[in-house]
Each structure stands twice: as C-alpha cells, then as structure tokens.
N, CA, C and O atoms as CSV, one atom per row, in Angstrom:
chain,resi,resn,atom,element,x,y,z
A,1,MET,N,N,6.761,20.521,-13.023
A,1,MET,CA,C,6.207,19.665,-14.056
A,1,MET,C,C,6.975,18.353,-14.145
A,1,MET,O,O,6.384,17.297,-14.372
A,2,THR,N,N,8.281,18.418,-13.966
A,2,THR,CA,C,9.088,17.210,-14.046
A,2,THR,C,C,8.752,16.252,-12.908
A,2,THR,O,O,8.678,15.041,-13.117
A,3,ALA,N,N,8.551,16.780,-11.723
A,3,ALA,CA,C,8.214,15.922,-10.579
A,3,ALA,C,C,6.868,15.241,-10.803
A,3,ALA,O,O,6.708,14.065,-10.474
A,4,PHE,N,N,5.906,15.962,-11.356
A,4,PHE,CA,C,4.604,15.380,-11.660
A,4,PHE,C,C,4.747,14.255,-12.684
A,4,PHE,O,O,4.106,13.212,-12.552
A,5,THR,N,N,5.565,14.456,-13.682
A,5,THR,CA,C,5.781,13.440,-14.711
A,5,THR,C,C,6.415,12.188,-14.121
A,5,THR,O,O,6.010,11.073,-14.450
A,6,ILE,N,N,7.390,12.360,-13.265
A,6,ILE,CA,C,8.061,11.215,-12.644
A,6,ILE,C,C,7.093,10.446,-11.757
A,6,ILE,O,O,7.082,9.216,-11.785
A,7,VAL,N,N,6.283,11.141,-10.973
A,7,VAL,CA,C,5.305,10.476,-10.109
A,7,VAL,C,C,4.284,9.726,-10.957
A,7,VAL,O,O,3.908,8.602,-10.622
A,8,LEU,N,N,3.836,10.327,-12.039
A,8,LEU,CA,C,2.886,9.673,-12.929
A,8,LEU,C,C,3.485,8.414,-13.552
A,8,LEU,O,O,2.804,7.393,-13.654
A,9,ILE,N,N,4.733,8.473,-13.962
A,9,ILE,CA,C,5.413,7.312,-14.530
A,9,ILE,C,C,5.523,6.195,-13.493
A,9,ILE,O,O,5.332,5.023,-13.817
A,10,ILE,N,N,5.828,6.554,-12.260
A,10,ILE,CA,C,5.951,5.546,-11.199
A,10,ILE,C,C,4.606,4.874,-10.928
A,10,ILE,O,O,4.542,3.657,-10.755
A,11,PHE,N,N,3.531,5.664,-10.891
A,11,PHE,CA,C,2.201,5.074,-10.680
A,11,PHE,C,C,1.821,4.143,-11.821
A,11,PHE,O,O,1.285,3.061,-11.581
A,12,ILE,N,N,2.088,4.544,-13.048
A,12,ILE,CA,C,1.769,3.698,-14.198
A,12,ILE,C,C,2.604,2.419,-14.153
A,12,ILE,O,O,2.105,1.344,-14.486
A,13,PHE,N,N,3.871,2.527,-13.744
A,13,PHE,CA,C,4.717,1.344,-13.643
A,13,PHE,C,C,4.161,0.362,-12.616
A,13,PHE,O,O,4.073,-0.836,-12.885
A,14,PHE,N,N,3.786,0.865,-11.442
A,14,PHE,CA,C,3.274,-0.031,-10.403
A,14,PHE,C,C,1.952,-0.674,-10.810
A,14,PHE,O,O,1.713,-1.842,-10.504
A,15,TYR,N,N,1.099,0.070,-11.490
A,15,TYR,CA,C,-0.168,-0.491,-11.946
A,15,TYR,C,C,0.078,-1.604,-12.972
A,15,TYR,O,O,-0.535,-2.669,-12.896
A,16,THR,N,N,0.971,-1.353,-13.924
A,16,THR,CA,C,1.267,-2.337,-14.961
A,16,THR,C,C,2.005,-3.540,-14.386
A,16,THR,O,O,1.737,-4.675,-14.780
A,17,ALA,N,N,2.931,-3.306,-13.459
A,17,ALA,CA,C,3.639,-4.416,-12.824
A,17,ALA,C,C,2.684,-5.247,-11.972
A,17,ALA,O,O,2.843,-6.465,-11.888
A,18,GLY,N,N,1.714,-4.625,-11.349
A,18,GLY,CA,C,0.708,-5.362,-10.589
A,18,GLY,C,C,-0.143,-6.240,-11.483
A,18,GLY,O,O,-0.492,-7.360,-11.113
A,19,TYR,N,N,-0.474,-5.736,-12.653
A,19,TYR,CA,C,-1.213,-6.543,-13.621
A,19,TYR,C,C,-0.360,-7.725,-14.080
A,19,TYR,O,O,-0.868,-8.830,-14.270
A,20,SER,N,N,0.927,-7.486,-14.254
A,20,SER,CA,C,1.840,-8.562,-14.626
A,20,SER,C,C,1.889,-9.634,-13.537
A,20,SER,O,O,1.914,-10.827,-13.840
A,21,LEU,N,N,1.902,-9.220,-12.303
A,21,LEU,CA,C,1.886,-10.167,-11.184
A,21,LEU,C,C,0.591,-10.976,-11.163
A,21,LEU,O,O,0.605,-12.175,-10.884
A,22,GLN,N,N,-0.519,-10.319,-11.457
A,22,GLN,CA,C,-1.800,-11.023,-11.512
A,22,GLN,C,C,-1.802,-12.063,-12.631
A,22,GLN,O,O,-2.316,-13.167,-12.447
A,23,LEU,N,N,-1.236,-11.722,-13.781
A,23,LEU,CA,C,-1.140,-12.686,-14.872
A,23,LEU,C,C,-0.268,-13.873,-14.475
A,23,LEU,O,O,-0.568,-15.009,-14.841
A,24,TRP,N,N,0.800,-13.623,-13.736
A,24,TRP,CA,C,1.689,-14.695,-13.296
A,24,TRP,C,C,0.946,-15.664,-12.373
A,24,TRP,O,O,1.118,-16.880,-12.468
A,25,LYS,N,N,0.119,-15.113,-11.481
A,25,LYS,CA,C,-0.648,-15.953,-10.566
A,25,LYS,C,C,-1.685,-16.795,-11.305
A,25,LYS,O,O,-2.050,-17.877,-10.844
A,26,GLU,N,N,-2.155,-16.308,-12.441
A,26,GLU,CA,C,-3.133,-17.046,-13.240
A,26,GLU,C,C,-2.456,-18.024,-14.208
A,26,GLU,O,O,-3.103,-18.563,-15.105
A,27,LYS,N,N,-1.164,-18.246,-14.022
A,27,LYS,CA,C,-0.378,-19.187,-14.819
A,27,LYS,C,C,-0.217,-18.758,-16.277
A,27,LYS,O,O,-0.003,-19.601,-17.149
A,28,ASN,N,N,-0.316,-17.468,-16.547
A,28,ASN,CA,C,-0.063,-16.939,-17.882
A,28,ASN,C,C,1.321,-16.298,-17.875
A,28,ASN,O,O,1.453,-15.074,-17.858
A,29,LYS,N,N,2.339,-17.135,-17.887
A,29,LYS,CA,C,3.696,-16.668,-17.683
A,29,LYS,C,C,4.221,-15.843,-18.859
A,29,LYS,O,O,4.904,-14.841,-18.646
A,30,LEU,N,N,3.916,-16.242,-20.090
A,30,LEU,CA,C,4.390,-15.486,-21.253
A,30,LEU,C,C,3.761,-14.093,-21.284
A,30,LEU,O,O,4.446,-13.108,-21.558
A,31,GLY,N,N,2.473,-14.012,-21.006
A,31,GLY,CA,C,1.805,-12.716,-20.952
A,31,GLY,C,C,2.343,-11.847,-19.831
A,31,GLY,O,O,2.474,-10.633,-19.985
A,32,SER,N,N,2.653,-12.465,-18.710
A,32,SER,CA,C,3.187,-11.734,-17.570
A,32,SER,C,C,4.545,-11.128,-17.888
A,32,SER,O,O,4.812,-9.972,-17.561
A,33,ILE,N,N,5.389,-11.907,-18.521
A,33,ILE,CA,C,6.719,-11.414,-18.891
A,33,ILE,C,C,6.603,-10.291,-19.910
A,33,ILE,O,O,7.332,-9.302,-19.829
A,34,SER,N,N,5.698,-10.433,-20.863
A,34,SER,CA,C,5.502,-9.395,-21.883
A,34,SER,C,C,5.013,-8.090,-21.268
A,34,SER,O,O,5.500,-7.016,-21.620
A,35,VAL,N,N,4.064,-8.176,-20.362
A,35,VAL,CA,C,3.537,-6.977,-19.714
A,35,VAL,C,C,4.602,-6.330,-18.832
A,35,VAL,O,O,4.666,-5.104,-18.747
A,36,PHE,N,N,5.434,-7.131,-18.177
A,36,PHE,CA,C,6.496,-6.555,-17.346
A,36,PHE,C,C,7.543,-5.848,-18.207
A,36,PHE,O,O,8.062,-4.804,-17.810
A,37,ILE,N,N,7.856,-6.397,-19.365
A,37,ILE,CA,C,8.779,-5.716,-20.281
A,37,ILE,C,C,8.176,-4.393,-20.746
A,37,ILE,O,O,8.885,-3.395,-20.872
A,38,LEU,N,N,6.871,-4.387,-20.999
A,38,LEU,CA,C,6.181,-3.151,-21.343
A,38,LEU,C,C,6.283,-2.138,-20.204
A,38,LEU,O,O,6.487,-0.949,-20.451
A,39,ALA,N,N,6.144,-2.595,-18.968
A,39,ALA,CA,C,6.254,-1.707,-17.810
A,39,ALA,C,C,7.661,-1.125,-17.708
A,39,ALA,O,O,7.820,0.053,-17.388
A,40,LEU,N,N,8.670,-1.930,-17.974
A,40,LEU,CA,C,10.039,-1.418,-17.953
A,40,LEU,C,C,10.264,-0.390,-19.062
A,40,LEU,O,O,10.960,0.605,-18.862
A,41,ALA,N,N,9.672,-0.638,-20.224
A,41,ALA,CA,C,9.789,0.319,-21.322
A,41,ALA,C,C,9.105,1.637,-20.964
A,41,ALA,O,O,9.564,2.706,-21.366
A,42,LEU,N,N,8.013,1.561,-20.213
A,42,LEU,CA,C,7.328,2.775,-19.770
A,42,LEU,C,C,8.201,3.611,-18.838
A,42,LEU,O,O,8.086,4.836,-18.810
A,43,VAL,N,N,9.060,2.963,-18.090
A,43,VAL,CA,C,9.936,3.689,-17.174
A,43,VAL,C,C,11.135,4.275,-17.914
A,43,VAL,O,O,11.535,5.407,-17.643
A,44,VAL,N,N,11.702,3.527,-18.832
A,44,VAL,CA,C,12.949,3.937,-19.484
A,44,VAL,C,C,12.723,4.996,-20.569
A,44,VAL,O,O,13.502,5.943,-20.674
A,45,THR,N,N,11.687,4.850,-21.361
A,45,THR,CA,C,11.474,5.721,-22.529
A,45,THR,C,C,11.380,7.205,-22.202
A,45,THR,O,O,12.011,7.996,-22.903
A,46,PRO,N,N,10.637,7.638,-21.186
A,46,PRO,CA,C,10.544,9.087,-20.933
A,46,PRO,C,C,11.878,9.740,-20.568
A,46,PRO,O,O,12.057,10.935,-20.803
A,47,PHE,N,N,12.792,8.999,-20.011
A,47,PHE,CA,C,14.073,9.591,-19.658
A,47,PHE,C,C,14.912,9.911,-20.882
A,47,PHE,O,O,15.835,10.722,-20.803
A,48,PHE,N,N,14.605,9.286,-22.013
A,48,PHE,CA,C,15.306,9.589,-23.252
A,48,PHE,C,C,14.549,10.593,-24.107
A,48,PHE,O,O,15.127,11.160,-25.034
A,49,THR,N,N,13.285,10.825,-23.824
A,49,THR,CA,C,12.487,11.724,-24.663
A,49,THR,C,C,12.030,12.958,-23.898
A,49,THR,O,O,12.552,14.049,-24.125
A,50,VAL,N,N,11.074,12.807,-23.004
A,50,VAL,CA,C,10.437,13.944,-22.344
A,50,VAL,C,C,11.347,14.592,-21.306
A,50,VAL,O,O,11.414,15.818,-21.215
A,51,LEU,N,N,12.038,13.781,-20.533
A,51,LEU,CA,C,12.838,14.310,-19.433
A,51,LEU,C,C,14.290,14.583,-19.802
A,51,LEU,O,O,15.124,14.805,-18.924
A,52,ASN,N,N,14.594,14.567,-21.090
A,52,ASN,CA,C,15.971,14.788,-21.549
A,52,ASN,C,C,16.251,16.294,-21.621
A,52,ASN,O,O,15.846,16.975,-22.563
A,53,LYS,N,N,16.959,16.792,-20.595
A,53,LYS,CA,C,17.290,18.222,-20.582
A,53,LYS,C,C,18.741,18.435,-20.319
A,53,LYS,O,O,19.199,19.577,-20.272
C-alpha cells in the first residue's frame, strides 16, 4: 500500500508540475510559481501524515 501511495504522489506531482510549466510558457509567472509550490506541498505533506510510521 505504501508503494502505491508513493507512486500516486509522484504521478500527481509530475502532472501538477507540468501544468506549472505550461503556465510559465503562457507568461503567467505568478500562477506558475503558485502551482509549483502547491506541487511541492503535495509531495511533502503525505510524509508527515499518511506515511508517518
């Protein structure tokens, strides 16, 4: 179950980071930075909550 959770988190991170890259290309730099911070929060948060064993 833990491996599935980690893989799911990685896929969500790459999808969100890709969206952030697309926003950057469209010259929406503030939105891009905000979405990338959200992507980083998606990676960090589960290690303190769900995966804390």
